[in-house]
N, C-alpha and C positions, 0 to 999 in steps of 0.2 A: 504494500500500499504506500503510495507516494503522497505527501502532503505539499501542496503548493503554498509557497510563502505568502501569496496573496489572500489565502484562505484563513491564515492565522490573524488572530487578534489577541494582543496581550493586555492584561490588566495592570494597573499602576503597581500593585504590590509584587507581581511578578517581575516587571521591568526594574523596580528598586532593588529586588533580591538579586537579580542578575547583575546590576551595576555594583552592588556590594561584593558579590563573589569576584567579579572582574577586578575590583580594586584590591581585594585580598590577594588574588593571584599576582597582581603586579607587584604588591608588597613583598610577597614570598619570593618572587624572582629576583627582585633587587637585593633581598636579603641573602639569597643563595650566592649572588655575584659578589657580594661584600665578603662573605665567609670564604668563598674561593680565593678571593684576593689576599685575604689575611693569611690563609693557609699557605699560600705561595710566599708571602713575607716571613712567616714563621719558619718555613723550610730554609730560606736564605739565611736567616738568622742562625739557625742550628748548623748549617754548613760553615758559616762565618766562625761561630764559636769553636767548632771543631778545629778548623784551621788555626785559630789563634792558640788554642790549647796545644796543638802539636808544635807550633812555633815557640811557644813558651818552654815546652819541654827540650826543645833542641837548643834554645838559647840558654837554658839552665844547665844543660849538659856541658855546652862549651865554655861556659862562664866558670865551671868547676875545675877545668883542665888547666 
């Protein structure tokens, strides 16, 4: 059964609910994008911290000699 768009009529509560759901989805997509960005920054931070720790140990080793 196919429904033609011209045969549909929406009540105000349904349209308002649709708008509310659409806004919520947009917020969730924005939040997901923000979280992904922060995860990338955290990964970079951890990589830099590991590198600094390794450099510190090398520096400490050579300083003792």
